[in-house]
One Martini backbone bead per residue (centre of mass of N, CA, C, O) as a GRO file, in nm:
protein
  356
    1MET     BB    1   0.096   0.035   0.023
    2MET     BB    2   0.062   0.369  -0.030
    3HIS     BB    3   0.221   0.667   0.093
    4ARG     BB    4   0.188   0.981   0.187
    5ARG     BB    5   0.369   1.252   0.196
    6ARG     BB    6   0.438   1.478   0.428
    7TRP     BB    7   0.435   1.817   0.444
    8SER     BB    8   0.696   2.024   0.619
    9GLY     BB    9   0.685   2.282   0.499
   10THR     BB   10   0.642   2.599   0.406
   11PRO     BB   11   0.407   2.779   0.308
   12SER     BB   12   0.320   2.896  -0.024
   13GLY     BB   13   0.176   3.130  -0.159
   14ARG     BB   14  -0.158   3.119  -0.179
   15GLU     BB   15  -0.197   2.883   0.020
   16GLY     BB   16  -0.026   3.002   0.244
   17HIS     BB   17  -0.201   3.254   0.284
   18LYS     BB   18  -0.460   3.107   0.374
   19GLN     BB   19  -0.350   2.961   0.624
   20THR     BB   20  -0.249   3.212   0.769
   21THR     BB   21  -0.521   3.354   0.785
   22ARG     BB   22  -0.671   3.136   0.951
   23ARG     BB   23  -0.484   3.139   1.197
   24GLY     BB   24  -0.520   3.436   1.265
   25TRP     BB   25  -0.828   3.430   1.316
   26SER     BB   26  -0.826   3.224   1.547
   27ALA     BB   27  -0.628   3.376   1.736
   28GLY     BB   28  -0.829   3.635   1.746
   29HIS     BB   29  -1.069   3.404   1.848
   30PRO     BB   30  -1.095   3.236   2.134
   31LEU     BB   31  -1.397   3.182   2.170
   32LEU     BB   32  -1.446   3.040   1.900
   33SER     BB   33  -1.239   2.820   1.949
   34ASN     BB   34  -1.372   2.691   2.204
   35VAL     BB   35  -1.642   2.626   2.073
   36GLY     BB   36  -1.530   2.433   1.864
   37TRP     BB   37  -1.420   2.229   2.064
   38LEU     BB   38  -1.687   2.166   2.201
   39TRP     BB   39  -1.825   2.050   1.950
   40LEU     BB   40  -1.628   1.819   1.905
   41LEU     BB   41  -1.677   1.674   2.175
   42MET     BB   42  -1.981   1.624   2.137
   43VAL     BB   43  -1.960   1.457   1.880
   44ALA     BB   44  -1.778   1.235   1.995
   45ALA     BB   45  -1.977   1.139   2.211
   46LEU     BB   46  -2.206   1.060   2.019
   47VAL     BB   47  -2.048   0.854   1.855
   48SER     BB   48  -1.970   0.673   2.086
   49GLY     BB   49  -2.263   0.597   2.170
   50CYS     BB   50  -2.356   0.483   1.885
   51THR     BB   51  -2.108   0.260   1.864
   52GLY     BB   52  -2.075   0.118   2.167
   53SER     BB   53  -1.884   0.232   2.338
   54SER     BB   54  -1.773   0.354   2.601
   55PHE     BB   55  -1.957   0.439   2.906
   56ARG     BB   56  -2.097   0.571   3.153
   57GLY     BB   57  -2.205   0.279   3.346
   58THR     BB   58  -2.067   0.043   3.248
   59PRO     BB   59  -2.043  -0.272   3.317
   60ARG     BB   60  -1.852  -0.489   3.445
   61ILE     BB   61  -1.656  -0.787   3.387
   62ALA     BB   62  -1.676  -1.090   3.576
   63LYS     BB   63  -1.538  -1.378   3.749
   64ILE     BB   64  -1.645  -1.691   3.905
   65GLY     BB   65  -1.528  -1.968   4.056
   66LEU     BB   66  -1.625  -2.327   4.028
   67ILE     BB   67  -1.557  -2.618   4.227
   68ALA     BB   68  -1.717  -2.921   4.119
   69PRO     BB   69  -1.936  -3.190   4.084
   70PHE     BB   70  -2.061  -3.262   3.736
   71GLU     BB   71  -1.961  -3.557   3.749
   72GLY     BB   72  -2.092  -3.840   3.836
   73LEU     BB   73  -2.202  -3.929   4.149
   74TYR     BB   74  -2.194  -3.596   4.253
   75ARG     BB   75  -2.360  -3.401   4.055
   76GLU     BB   76  -2.594  -3.300   4.232
   77SER     BB   77  -2.416  -3.127   4.416
   78GLY     BB   78  -2.299  -2.942   4.197
   79TYR     BB   79  -2.576  -2.819   4.099
   80ALA     BB   80  -2.654  -2.707   4.372
   81ALA     BB   81  -2.415  -2.512   4.386
   82LEU     BB   82  -2.482  -2.350   4.129
   83ASP     BB   83  -2.756  -2.244   4.219
   84ALA     BB   84  -2.645  -2.094   4.469
   85LEU     BB   85  -2.450  -1.908   4.320
   86ARG     BB   86  -2.664  -1.759   4.152
   87ALA     BB   87  -2.820  -1.649   4.394
   88ALA     BB   88  -2.577  -1.487   4.506
   89LEU     BB   89  -2.534  -1.301   4.263
   90ALA     BB   90  -2.812  -1.161   4.284
   91ASP     BB   91  -2.750  -1.055   4.592
   92CYS     BB   92  -2.404  -0.979   4.601
   93ALA     BB   93  -2.347  -0.825   4.362
   94PRO     BB   94  -2.244  -0.560   4.228
   95PRO     BB   95  -2.424  -0.328   4.039
   96ASP     BB   96  -2.151  -0.250   3.843
   97VAL     BB   97  -2.129  -0.573   3.803
   98GLY     BB   98  -2.065  -0.846   3.586
   99VAL     BB   99  -2.123  -1.171   3.707
  100VAL     BB  100  -1.979  -1.481   3.611
  101PRO     BB  101  -1.975  -1.817   3.587
  102VAL     BB  102  -1.710  -2.073   3.640
  103ALA     BB  103  -1.759  -2.412   3.584
  104LEU     BB  104  -1.574  -2.685   3.730
  105ASP     BB  105  -1.478  -3.009   3.719
  106ASP     BB  106  -1.383  -3.280   3.978
  107SER     BB  107  -1.539  -3.542   4.074
  108ALA     BB  108  -1.409  -3.557   4.362
  109ASP     BB  109  -1.105  -3.512   4.255
  110PRO     BB  110  -0.793  -3.406   4.325
  111ASP     BB  111  -0.662  -3.380   4.042
  112LYS     BB  112  -0.899  -3.218   3.914
  113ALA     BB  113  -0.888  -2.982   4.113
  114VAL     BB  114  -0.611  -2.879   4.029
  115ARG     BB  115  -0.673  -2.825   3.729
  116ALA     BB  116  -0.903  -2.627   3.779
  117ALA     BB  117  -0.737  -2.418   3.933
  118GLN     BB  118  -0.536  -2.355   3.707
  119LYS     BB  119  -0.740  -2.253   3.498
  120LEU     BB  120  -0.852  -2.011   3.662
  121LEU     BB  121  -0.571  -1.856   3.701
  122VAL     BB  122  -0.529  -1.782   3.396
  123ASP     BB  123  -0.776  -1.599   3.431
  124PRO     BB  124  -0.801  -1.254   3.488
  125ALA     BB  125  -1.128  -1.242   3.533
  126VAL     BB  126  -1.083  -1.401   3.785
  127VAL     BB  127  -1.160  -1.291   4.124
  128ALA     BB  128  -1.271  -1.579   4.230
  129VAL     BB  129  -1.298  -1.877   4.452
  130VAL     BB  130  -1.511  -2.168   4.474
  131GLY     BB  131  -1.374  -2.417   4.608
  132PRO     BB  132  -1.384  -2.700   4.695
  133PHE     BB  133  -1.549  -2.961   4.924
  134THR     BB  134  -1.359  -3.174   5.000
  135PRO     BB  135  -1.098  -3.268   5.179
  136ALA     BB  136  -0.923  -3.372   4.940
  137THR     BB  137  -0.963  -3.126   4.739
  138VAL     BB  138  -0.870  -2.900   4.923
  139ALA     BB  139  -0.585  -3.005   4.978
  140ALA     BB  140  -0.498  -3.005   4.679
  141ALA     BB  141  -0.574  -2.699   4.600
  142HIS     BB  142  -0.386  -2.548   4.801
  143SER     BB  143  -0.124  -2.556   4.620
  144VAL     BB  144  -0.261  -2.328   4.435
  145LEU     BB  145  -0.466  -2.125   4.581
  146GLY     BB  146  -0.276  -2.053   4.830
  147GLU     BB  147  -0.081  -1.868   4.623
  148SER     BB  148  -0.308  -1.674   4.569
  149PRO     BB  149  -0.444  -1.343   4.581
  150ARG     BB  150  -0.706  -1.454   4.537
  151PRO     BB  151  -1.000  -1.524   4.642
  152TRP     BB  152  -1.053  -1.811   4.867
  153ILE     BB  153  -1.329  -2.038   4.920
  154ALA     BB  154  -1.369  -2.298   5.151
  155PRO     BB  155  -1.663  -2.429   5.256
  156LEU     BB  156  -1.558  -2.635   5.467
  157THR     BB  157  -1.413  -2.384   5.635
  158VAL     BB  158  -1.564  -2.299   5.887
  159ASP     BB  159  -1.665  -2.040   6.100
  160PRO     BB  160  -1.832  -2.077   6.390
  161SER     BB  161  -1.867  -1.750   6.434
  162GLY     BB  162  -1.846  -1.683   6.121
  163GLY     BB  163  -1.817  -1.771   5.821
  164PHE     BB  164  -1.476  -1.797   5.705
  165ALA     BB  165  -1.189  -1.978   5.697
  166PRO     BB  166  -0.904  -2.072   5.638
  167PRO     BB  167  -0.813  -2.373   5.497
  168GLN     BB  168  -0.600  -2.431   5.753
  169SER     BB  169  -0.804  -2.453   5.952
  170SER     BB  170  -0.955  -2.628   6.256
  171GLU     BB  171  -1.245  -2.557   6.366
  172TRP     BB  172  -1.442  -2.721   6.190
  173LEU     BB  173  -1.339  -3.005   6.299
  174ALA     BB  174  -1.347  -2.968   6.605
  175GLU     BB  175  -1.657  -2.931   6.623
  176LEU     BB  176  -1.738  -3.199   6.495
  177LEU     BB  177  -1.590  -3.378   6.697
  178GLN     BB  178  -1.744  -3.278   6.948
  179ALA     BB  179  -2.026  -3.369   6.844
  180ALA     BB  180  -1.953  -3.683   6.840
  181GLN     BB  181  -1.858  -3.765   7.134
  182PRO     BB  182  -2.134  -3.784   7.301
  183ASN     BB  183  -2.207  -4.052   7.111
  184GLN     BB  184  -1.977  -4.200   7.257
  185ALA     BB  185  -1.956  -4.474   7.459
  186ARG     BB  186  -1.694  -4.617   7.332
  187GLY     BB  187  -1.383  -4.622   7.245
  188ARG     BB  188  -1.291  -4.519   6.943
  189ILE     BB  189  -1.173  -4.269   6.710
  190LEU     BB  190  -1.207  -4.303   6.363
  191MET     BB  191  -1.021  -4.127   6.122
  192VAL     BB  192  -1.102  -4.119   5.783
  193ASP     BB  193  -0.916  -3.964   5.546
  194LEU     BB  194  -0.709  -3.761   5.632
  195PRO     BB  195  -0.528  -3.545   5.485
  196GLU     BB  196  -0.192  -3.525   5.491
  197GLU     BB  197  -0.145  -3.221   5.409
  198MET     BB  198  -0.365  -3.127   5.665
  199ALA     BB  199  -0.328  -3.266   5.943
  200ASP     BB  200  -0.167  -3.048   6.111
  201ASP     BB  201  -0.396  -2.829   6.079
  202TRP     BB  202  -0.679  -2.981   6.141
  203LEU     BB  203  -0.531  -3.159   6.380
  204VAL     BB  204  -0.443  -3.055   6.688
  205GLU     BB  205  -0.617  -3.259   6.874
  206THR     BB  206  -0.641  -3.596   6.922
  207GLY     BB  207  -0.659  -3.774   7.164
  208SER     BB  208  -0.881  -4.043   7.077
  209VAL     BB  209  -0.769  -4.016   6.796
  210GLN     BB  210  -0.751  -4.221   6.500
  211LEU     BB  211  -0.572  -4.251   6.220
  212VAL     BB  212  -0.717  -4.352   5.903
  213GLU     BB  213  -0.689  -4.571   5.621
  214TRP     BB  214  -0.828  -4.627   5.305
  215SER     BB  215  -0.757  -4.897   5.074
  216GLY     BB  216  -1.050  -5.035   4.959
  217SER     BB  217  -1.075  -5.283   5.199
  218THR     BB  218  -0.921  -5.144   5.441
  219LEU     BB  219  -0.813  -5.046   5.755
  220LEU     BB  220  -0.543  -4.814   5.827
  221ALA     BB  221  -0.270  -4.795   6.106
  222GLY     BB  222   0.002  -4.944   5.998
  223GLU     BB  223  -0.234  -5.151   6.031
  224VAL     BB  224  -0.469  -5.370   6.040
  225ILE     BB  225  -0.804  -5.331   6.120
  226ALA     BB  226  -1.005  -5.512   6.297
  227ASP     BB  227  -1.341  -5.548   6.266
  228GLU     BB  228  -1.409  -5.711   6.531
  229GLY     BB  229  -1.296  -5.450   6.722
  230MET     BB  230  -1.546  -5.216   6.643
  231ALA     BB  231  -1.814  -5.206   6.808
  232GLY     BB  232  -1.726  -4.936   7.004
  233ASP     BB  233  -1.679  -4.755   6.767
  234SER     BB  234  -1.600  -4.453   6.594
  235VAL     BB  235  -1.672  -4.324   6.264
  236LEU     BB  236  -1.490  -4.081   6.072
  237TRP     BB  237  -1.580  -3.990   5.743
  238LEU     BB  238  -1.378  -3.810   5.491
  239GLY     BB  239  -1.434  -3.960   5.249
  240ASP     BB  240  -1.584  -4.147   5.038
  241ALA     BB  241  -1.916  -4.222   5.050
  242ALA     BB  242  -1.940  -4.488   4.888
  243GLN     BB  243  -1.715  -4.635   5.040
  244GLY     BB  244  -1.844  -4.609   5.317
  245ALA     BB  245  -2.098  -4.772   5.248
  246ALA     BB  246  -1.959  -5.038   5.178
  247TRP     BB  247  -1.825  -5.081   5.453
  248LEU     BB  248  -2.082  -5.068   5.631
  249LYS     BB  249  -2.238  -5.304   5.502
  250ARG     BB  250  -2.030  -5.514   5.580
  251GLN     BB  251  -2.073  -5.486   5.882
  252HIS     BB  252  -2.375  -5.554   5.890
  253THR     BB  253  -2.352  -5.837   5.767
  254ALA     BB  254  -2.160  -5.921   6.026
  255GLY     BB  255  -2.298  -5.773   6.290
  256ARG     BB  256  -2.180  -5.475   6.277
  257PHE     BB  257  -2.232  -5.141   6.469
  258PRO     BB  258  -2.088  -4.878   6.411
  259ALA     BB  259  -2.040  -4.561   6.447
  260PHE     BB  260  -2.142  -4.335   6.180
  261TRP     BB  261  -1.962  -4.057   6.018
  262LEU     BB  262  -2.019  -3.807   5.788
  263VAL     BB  263  -1.741  -3.577   5.699
  264ASN     BB  264  -1.912  -3.445   5.432
  265PRO     BB  265  -2.081  -3.234   5.206
  266VAL     BB  266  -2.043  -3.485   5.014
  267GLY     BB  267  -2.278  -3.774   4.990
  268GLY     BB  268  -2.531  -3.824   5.171
  269ASP     BB  269  -2.729  -3.921   4.949
  270ILE     BB  270  -2.558  -4.166   4.867
  271LEU     BB  271  -2.551  -4.309   5.136
  272ALA     BB  272  -2.857  -4.341   5.166
  273ALA     BB  273  -2.900  -4.510   4.908
  274HIS     BB  274  -2.713  -4.749   4.994
  275LEU     BB  275  -2.893  -4.794   5.272
  276ALA     BB  276  -3.195  -4.847   5.193
  277ALA     BB  277  -3.174  -5.182   5.198
  278ASP     BB  278  -3.107  -5.151   5.498
  279SER     BB  279  -3.256  -5.293   5.809
  280SER     BB  280  -3.075  -5.206   6.072
  281GLY     BB  281  -3.224  -4.950   6.109
  282THR     BB  282  -3.343  -4.707   6.344
  283PRO     BB  283  -3.462  -4.424   6.478
  284ASP     BB  284  -3.277  -4.476   6.744
  285SER     BB  285  -3.063  -4.640   6.532
  286PRO     BB  286  -2.884  -4.532   6.309
  287MET     BB  287  -2.663  -4.618   6.063
  288ALA     BB  288  -2.620  -4.301   6.000
  289ARG     BB  289  -2.438  -3.988   5.992
  290TRP     BB  290  -2.458  -3.644   5.905
  291LEU     BB  291  -2.187  -3.418   5.953
  292VAL     BB  292  -2.282  -3.073   5.945
  293TRP     BB  293  -2.297  -2.761   5.819
  294SER     BB  294  -2.548  -2.513   5.910
  295LEU     BB  295  -2.843  -2.319   5.849
  296SER     BB  296  -3.076  -2.129   5.975
  297ASP     BB  297  -3.320  -2.078   5.760
  298TYR     BB  298  -3.216  -2.068   5.463
  299ASN     BB  299  -3.470  -2.089   5.275
  300GLY     BB  300  -3.649  -1.870   5.410
  301LEU     BB  301  -3.428  -1.618   5.376
  302LEU     BB  302  -3.256  -1.676   5.098
  303ALA     BB  303  -3.318  -1.978   4.924
  304PRO     BB  304  -3.615  -2.109   4.831
  305HIS     BB  305  -3.510  -2.239   4.528
  306THR     BB  306  -3.303  -2.416   4.668
  307PRO     BB  307  -3.142  -2.664   4.783
  308ASP     BB  308  -3.140  -2.854   5.099
  309LEU     BB  309  -2.816  -2.851   5.105
  310PRO     BB  310  -2.515  -2.809   5.237
  311ILE     BB  311  -2.374  -2.714   4.972
  312ALA     BB  312  -2.567  -2.475   4.922
  313GLN     BB  313  -2.519  -2.311   5.175
  314LEU     BB  314  -2.214  -2.283   5.147
  315THR     BB  315  -2.211  -2.147   4.865
  316TYR     BB  316  -2.368  -1.894   4.914
  317MET     BB  317  -2.185  -1.775   5.139
  318ALA     BB  318  -1.913  -1.798   4.985
  319THR     BB  319  -1.986  -1.610   4.752
  320CYS     BB  320  -2.039  -1.353   4.912
  321THR     BB  321  -1.759  -1.344   5.040
  322ALA     BB  322  -1.592  -1.333   4.777
  323LEU     BB  323  -1.715  -1.069   4.668
  324ASP     BB  324  -1.639  -0.885   4.901
  325GLN     BB  325  -1.331  -0.931   4.868
  326ALA     BB  326  -1.290  -0.858   4.564
  327PHE     BB  327  -1.445  -0.548   4.594
  328GLY     BB  328  -1.446  -0.416   4.894
  329VAL     BB  329  -1.754  -0.488   4.945
  330THR     BB  330  -2.087  -0.495   5.093
  331ASN     BB  331  -2.371  -0.707   4.960
  332THR     BB  332  -2.474  -0.866   5.175
  333PRO     BB  333  -2.745  -0.947   5.312
  334SER     BB  334  -2.874  -0.850   5.615
  335ARG     BB  335  -3.032  -1.122   5.678
  336THR     BB  336  -2.771  -1.295   5.748
  337SER     BB  337  -2.728  -1.197   6.050
  338SER     BB  338  -2.949  -1.418   6.163
  339LEU     BB  339  -2.738  -1.623   6.091
  340SER     BB  340  -2.603  -1.950   6.190
  341TRP     BB  341  -2.387  -2.179   6.271
  342GLU     BB  342  -2.447  -2.541   6.270
  343VAL     BB  343  -2.453  -2.854   6.391
  344GLN     BB  344  -2.563  -3.129   6.194
  345HIS     BB  345  -2.777  -3.416   6.231
  346ARG     BB  346  -2.812  -3.662   5.979
  347ASP     BB  347  -3.011  -3.915   5.925
  348LEU     BB  348  -2.924  -4.233   5.775
  349GLY     BB  349  -3.172  -4.485   5.686
  350ALA     BB  350  -3.402  -4.486   5.907
  351ALA     BB  351  -3.644  -4.387   5.700
  352PHE     BB  352  -3.626  -4.652   5.564
  353GLU     BB  353  -3.762  -4.913   5.412
  354PRO     BB  354  -3.750  -5.227   5.407
  355THR     BB  355  -3.655  -5.474   5.201
  356PRO     BB  356  -3.816  -5.774   5.116
   0.00000   0.00000   0.00000
């Protein structure tokens, strides 16, 4: 493409006289010159508005990441979390910002949770991250999200006094452990699948707690724990709910009924479904309990159209907290001040009719 050379010399002749005359007239009439500039600015503003370019009051666009299980066995929990996140965006997002969710699946798998966290941090428009939700996935994602300056709320790590604590805090688990102990008649408390990466942070005082690993077939604590000696023990299961259900049903088949607590906001519905055909539970002696953090009157005050699952309650409040931190302002509805965290015992299996 050819370019015209700009003439940089001094105008001469008749044309030069015209340009000099025009410059002299403008310089001699500063008021008219200012008015001319004003008209130019007004026209530019009108053109800018008509062409759709930026104008005062245009909302910014930001993203909030959600890491949850959207595929596999726990997908119902993931979509309940997404519904709650959308409800929180409607209630808690700043009015001058358009916040859209970016939901990534982790299938409740630690490796997938790490990859999802890495993907979210690559996008500069992601201003905060909510999730993941299980002890194993939170521990795994901590290696990535814990190093980022962006707000990260792990809904699992509730602050019992209100809101959420940093992911490495121990209060959430200490309170749940305390809630389970009064129900323990005798024997040990076996804590199954506490992630090794967070064990020193999450379990400050062990007391009568014995850390146990689920191998897929047996419980291990340096050596195989004999099932026969567990009749008086309490089992706090932090691992996969379906695997916990399989282990528990095996105990029931053998006539052993240890107290079983699922300490995981994901999978209580799956555990209940697995135990539905098991007739060993009674209303006074449920087969298992789901030990979770819950909000009083969550659906009545905050999100009447979202599922009443622990993961939904946690996600709603975590999203509002993340938005407040990301934008430095508080838009969380004032009605949340009347809500408080409480440890809830949800009986699983006892309400189901035995299968003939």
